[in-house]
C-alpha positions as CSV (number, residue, x, y, z in Angstrom):
1,M,119.6,92.1,126.5
2,R,116.6,92.7,128.7
3,A,113.2,93.5,127.2
4,I,111.8,96.8,128.4
5,W,108.3,96.5,126.9
6,K,106.0,93.7,125.7
7,G,103.0,94.0,123.4
8,S,101.9,93.4,119.9
9,I,101.9,95.0,116.4
10,T,98.5,95.5,114.9
11,F,97.7,96.4,111.3
12,G,94.4,95.4,109.8
13,L,93.4,92.1,111.3
14,V,97.0,91.0,111.9
15,N,98.3,90.8,115.4
16,V,102.1,90.2,115.9
17,P,103.3,89.7,119.5
18,V,106.7,91.3,120.1
19,K,109.2,92.3,122.7
20,L,110.9,95.7,122.7
21,Y,114.7,96.1,123.4
22,S,116.9,99.2,123.4
23,A,119.0,99.2,120.2
24,T,121.7,101.7,121.2
25,E,123.9,102.3,124.2
26,E,126.5,104.9,125.2
27,H,130.2,104.0,125.3
28,D,131.4,107.3,126.9
29,L,133.2,107.0,130.3
30,Q,131.0,108.3,133.1
31,L,133.0,111.0,134.8
32,H,132.1,112.9,137.9
33,Q,133.5,116.0,139.7
34,V,136.0,115.9,142.6
35,H,137.8,118.6,144.7
36,D,141.3,119.2,143.2
37,A,142.8,119.6,146.7
38,D,141.9,116.3,148.2
39,G,139.9,114.4,145.6
40,G,136.6,114.6,147.6
41,R,133.4,113.9,145.7
42,I,131.5,117.0,144.6
43,R,127.7,116.5,144.8
44,Y,124.8,118.7,143.9
45,Q,122.2,119.1,146.6
46,R,118.4,119.4,146.2
47,K,117.9,122.6,148.3
48,C,114.8,124.7,148.5
49,E,115.4,128.4,147.6
50,V,112.7,129.6,150.1
51,C,113.6,127.8,153.3
52,G,117.1,126.7,152.4
53,K,116.6,123.1,153.6
54,K,117.6,120.0,151.8
55,V,114.6,118.3,150.2
56,E,114.1,114.5,149.6
57,F,112.5,113.2,146.5
58,A,109.4,112.2,148.4
59,H,108.7,115.9,149.0
60,I,109.4,117.1,145.4
61,D,106.6,118.0,143.1
62,K,106.7,119.1,139.4
63,A,105.8,122.6,138.3
64,Y,105.5,124.8,135.2
65,D,106.8,128.3,135.0
66,D,105.5,130.6,132.4
67,G,107.8,133.5,133.4
68,D,105.4,135.3,135.7
69,Q,103.6,132.5,137.5
70,T,104.3,128.9,138.6
71,V,101.8,126.1,138.5
72,V,102.6,123.2,140.9
73,L,101.5,119.8,139.7
74,T,101.3,117.2,142.5
75,E,101.3,113.4,142.1
76,E,97.6,113.4,142.5
77,D,97.2,115.9,139.7
78,L,99.4,113.8,137.4
79,E,97.6,110.6,138.3
80,S,94.3,112.1,137.3
81,L,95.5,112.4,133.7
82,P,94.6,109.5,131.4
83,A,97.7,107.3,131.5
84,E,98.7,105.6,128.3
85,R,99.2,101.9,129.1
86,S,98.4,100.5,125.8
87,R,100.3,97.3,124.8
88,E,99.8,97.8,121.1
89,I,102.0,99.2,118.4
90,E,99.3,100.6,116.2
91,V,100.2,101.0,112.5
92,L,98.8,104.3,111.2
93,E,100.1,104.2,107.6
94,F,102.9,103.0,105.3
95,V,105.0,105.7,103.7
96,P,108.0,105.6,101.3
97,N,111.3,105.3,103.1
98,E,112.8,108.5,101.7
99,Q,110.0,110.6,103.1
100,I,111.1,110.3,106.7
101,D,113.5,113.1,107.5
102,P,116.4,111.8,109.8
103,I,116.1,115.0,111.9
104,L,113.0,113.5,113.4
105,F,114.6,110.3,114.7
106,E,115.2,110.0,118.5
107,R,115.7,106.6,120.1
108,S,115.9,103.2,118.4
109,Y,114.5,99.8,119.6
110,Y,114.6,96.3,118.3
111,L,111.4,94.2,118.1
112,E,111.7,90.5,118.8
113,P,108.9,88.0,118.0
114,D,107.1,86.9,121.2
115,S,105.2,83.8,120.0
116,K,105.7,80.2,119.3
117,S,105.3,80.8,115.6
118,P,107.1,83.9,114.2
119,K,105.2,83.6,110.9
120,A,103.3,86.9,111.3
121,Y,106.5,88.7,112.2
122,V,108.3,87.4,109.1
123,L,105.3,88.2,106.9
124,L,105.4,91.9,108.1
125,R,109.1,92.2,107.6
126,R,109.1,90.8,104.1
127,V,106.2,93.1,103.1
128,L,108.1,96.2,104.3
129,E,111.3,95.1,102.4
130,E,109.5,94.4,99.1
131,T,107.4,97.5,99.1
132,E,110.3,99.7,100.4
133,R,107.9,101.3,102.8
134,T,108.2,102.5,106.4
135,A,105.3,102.1,108.9
136,V,104.3,105.1,110.9
137,V,103.1,103.8,114.3
138,R,101.8,105.0,117.6
139,I,103.3,103.4,120.8
140,S,103.0,104.1,124.5
141,L,106.3,104.0,126.4
142,R,106.6,105.1,130.1
143,Q,103.0,106.3,130.2
144,R,103.5,108.6,127.2
145,T,102.2,108.3,123.7
146,R,104.9,108.6,121.2
147,L,105.0,108.7,117.4
148,A,107.5,106.3,115.8
149,T,108.5,104.6,112.6
150,M,109.0,100.9,112.0
151,R,111.3,99.6,109.3
152,V,113.6,96.6,108.6
153,R,117.3,96.6,109.6
154,D,119.3,93.4,109.2
155,D,116.3,91.1,109.2
156,V,115.0,92.7,112.4
157,L,112.0,95.1,112.8
158,L,113.4,98.4,114.1
159,V,111.2,101.0,115.9
160,Q,112.5,104.5,116.1
161,T,110.7,107.2,118.1
162,I,110.4,110.5,116.2
163,R,109.7,114.0,117.2
164,W,106.3,115.7,116.7
165,S,106.3,118.2,113.9
166,D,106.1,121.2,116.2
167,E,109.3,120.1,117.9
168,V,111.5,120.8,114.9
169,R,112.6,124.3,114.5
170,A,112.6,126.1,111.2
171,A,116.0,127.2,109.8
172,E,115.4,131.0,109.5
173,F,118.7,132.8,108.9
174,D,119.0,136.1,107.2
175,S,122.4,135.3,105.8
176,L,120.8,132.5,103.6
177,G,118.7,135.1,101.7
178,D,121.8,136.8,100.2
179,D,122.3,136.5,96.5
180,V,125.6,134.6,96.0
181,T,127.1,133.9,92.6
182,V,129.1,130.6,92.2
183,G,131.4,130.3,89.2
184,K,131.7,127.3,86.9
185,R,135.4,126.7,87.9
186,E,134.5,126.6,91.5
187,M,131.7,124.1,90.8
188,D,134.0,121.8,88.8
189,L,136.6,121.8,91.7
190,A,133.9,120.9,94.2
191,R,132.6,118.1,92.0
192,S,136.2,116.6,91.6
193,I,136.6,116.6,95.4
194,V,133.3,114.8,95.8
195,R,134.3,112.2,93.3
196,D,137.6,111.6,95.1
197,L,135.8,110.9,98.4
198,E,133.0,108.8,97.0
199,A,132.6,105.5,99.0
200,D,130.0,103.2,100.5
201,F,129.2,104.0,104.1
202,D,130.7,101.7,106.7
203,P,130.2,102.9,110.2
204,E,132.6,100.4,111.7
205,Q,135.6,102.1,110.2
206,Y,135.0,105.2,112.3
207,V,135.9,105.2,116.0
208,D,135.6,107.6,118.8
209,E,139.3,108.6,119.1
210,Y,138.7,110.8,122.1
211,Q,137.1,108.0,124.1
212,E,139.8,105.6,123.1
213,Q,142.5,107.9,124.4
214,L,140.5,108.6,127.5
215,H,140.3,104.9,128.2
216,K,144.1,104.5,127.7
217,L,144.8,107.4,130.0
218,V,142.6,105.9,132.8
219,E,144.2,102.5,132.5
220,A,147.7,104.0,132.6
221,K,146.9,105.8,135.8
222,L,145.5,102.7,137.4
223,E,148.6,100.7,136.4
224,Q,150.9,103.4,137.9
225,G,148.9,103.4,141.1
226,D,147.9,107.0,140.6
227,A,144.4,106.5,142.0
228,L,142.4,107.2,145.2
229,D,140.3,104.8,147.2
230,T,136.7,105.4,146.0
231,A,135.3,105.2,149.5
232,A,137.7,107.8,150.7
233,T,136.5,110.3,148.1
234,F,133.1,110.5,149.8
235,G,134.6,111.6,153.2
236,E,132.2,111.9,156.1
237,T,129.3,113.4,154.1
238,D,128.2,110.6,151.9
239,D,124.6,111.7,151.6
240,D,122.3,114.7,152.6
241,E,120.6,113.1,155.6
242,G,123.0,110.2,155.9
243,A,125.9,112.6,156.6
244,E,124.1,114.0,159.7
245,V,123.6,110.5,161.1
246,I,127.3,109.7,160.7
247,D,128.4,113.0,162.4
248,L,126.0,112.3,165.3
249,L,127.4,108.8,165.8
250,E,130.9,110.1,165.8
251,A,130.1,112.8,168.2
252,L,128.5,110.4,170.6
253,Q,131.4,108.0,170.3
254,R,133.9,110.8,171.1
255,S,131.8,112.0,174.1
256,V,131.7,108.4,175.5
257,E,135.5,108.0,175.2
258,K,136.0,111.5,176.7
259,R,133.8,110.6,179.7
260,K,135.7,107.3,180.2
261,D,139.0,109.1,180.2
262,S,137.9,111.8,182.6
263,G,136.2,109.1,184.8
264,S,139.4,107.1,185.2
265,D,141.4,110.2,186.1
266,A,138.9,111.3,188.6
267,S,138.7,107.9,190.3
268,E,142.5,107.9,190.8
269,D,142.6,111.4,192.3
270,S,139.7,111.0,194.6
271,G,140.4,107.5,195.9
272,A,141.1,108.7,199.5
273,K,138.4,111.3,199.3
274,G,136.0,108.5,198.5
275,S,136.7,106.7,201.8
276,G,136.5,110.0,203.7
277,S,133.2,110.8,202.0
278,R,132.0,107.4,202.9
279,S,133.0,107.8,206.6
280,S,131.5,111.3,206.7
281,G,128.4,109.9,205.1
282,S,128.2,107.2,207.7
283,K,128.6,109.9,210.4
284,T,126.0,112.0,208.8
285,A,123.7,109.0,208.7
286,A,124.5,108.2,212.4
287,S,123.9,111.8,213.5
288,A,120.7,111.8,211.5
289,S,119.5,108.6,213.3
290,K,120.5,110.0,216.6
291,S,118.6,113.2,216.0
292,T,115.6,111.2,214.9
293,A,115.8,109.1,218.1
294,K,116.1,112.3,220.1
295,R,113.0,113.7,218.4
296,T,111.2,110.5,219.1
297,A,112.3,110.4,222.7
298,R,111.2,114.0,223.2
299,S,107.9,113.5,221.6
300,G,107.3,110.3,223.6
301,T,108.4,111.6,227.0
302,S,107.0,115.2,227.0
303,S,105.0,114.5,230.1
304,K,108.0,113.1,231.9
305,S,110.1,116.1,231.0
306,T,107.4,118.3,232.3
307,A,107.3,116.4,235.6
308,S,111.0,116.5,235.9
309,K,111.0,120.2,235.4
310,S,108.5,120.7,238.2
311,T,110.5,118.4,240.5
312,A,113.6,120.4,239.6
313,S,111.9,123.6,240.5
314,K,110.8,122.2,243.9
315,G,114.4,121.0,244.6
316,T,115.7,124.4,243.8
317,A,113.3,126.1,246.1
318,A,114.2,123.7,248.9
319,K,118.0,124.3,248.5
320,K,117.7,128.0,248.6
321,P,117.5,128.3,252.5
322,A,120.6,126.1,252.8
323,T,122.4,128.5,250.6
324,K,121.3,131.4,252.8
325,S,122.4,129.6,256.0
326,S,125.8,129.0,254.6
327,S,126.1,132.6,253.6
328,S,125.1,133.6,257.1
329,K,127.7,131.4,258.6
330,S,130.3,133.0,256.5
331,T,129.1,136.3,257.5
332,A,129.3,135.3,261.2
333,K,132.9,134.2,260.8
334,K,134.0,137.5,259.3
335,P,133.9,139.4,262.7
336,A,136.1,136.6,264.1
337,A,138.6,137.3,261.4
338,K,138.5,140.9,262.2
339,S,139.1,140.2,265.9
340,T,142.0,138.1,265.2
341,G,143.5,140.9,263.1
342,S,143.1,143.3,266.1
343,K,144.7,140.9,268.5
344,S,147.7,140.6,266.3
345,K,148.0,144.3,266.1
346,T,147.9,144.8,269.9
347,T,150.5,142.1,270.3
348,A,152.8,143.8,267.9
349,A,152.4,147.1,269.8
350,S,153.2,145.6,273.1
351,K,156.3,144.1,271.8
352,R,157.5,147.5,270.5
353,K,156.9,149.0,273.9
354,S,158.8,146.4,275.7
355,A,161.7,146.8,273.3
């Protein structure tokens, strides 16, 4: 066992160093909920009813609701309260054992001596046994002051936290106030039944039959292979925020694979197009360089082009008379053509006459 608290018992001038251990434990199988269709784990989410978002523990405060209004208590508010961190089990009084009503008992803890010499521990234990008394003590556990009892059980000091008096409800039932008459014969039969069942209490003879059968059922299913892989029951949504990360990673992985597949298909279909595009690209680059060179040549030889234009205009003006002379020559030849036509006509007429 592991100690959950260390301190000392103080009564009068006596101080007894002790360690505190939990004296009880649960034997019930811890069951959780799953989906009947696929065995997926069912979890409860911490969701804000105002914004509808999931809330982490770091952003959760405590609050008190009186029915009409809610008072929120932050961590700073709770830390401002006087925390109970006392390491002493203070003995308040010693009372007869039978005066402690079992309805008050909550949790039980063992006390172990925490010193080289357990003499003070043994002394307190023997005094409680001889006097048949139970010590009422005050102890601070988990920053809360609790009322408890301390008594002897199997040579060990046992501390049992008890409820405060205002935490026990009063049994107020109208049916208990009815006047009921019980006959002598009925009382005698009841007494005989009690005598037949009289015995010393032995808790070990009683077992939790339900839990035993539940354990056997689970073991039988495991042996038959009727079980699911625990990791598979969580699926893809293991945790509130963790599930979003898993989905994002999977989406990114799928998108990368999809791009790889589409990229390989596109490279096969456009293999020839790629070379054409490269050649057209080189042509475009060449034409661009040529146009750049032309622009440079034009800007660099603007004066020369102007001079050549003037020279060309002069040359055109000089050639114009030659053009006119040639046209005149052709005009002069035209009458000759006409005369030739007339001679041929006269020759043809003379031939007809002679015939």
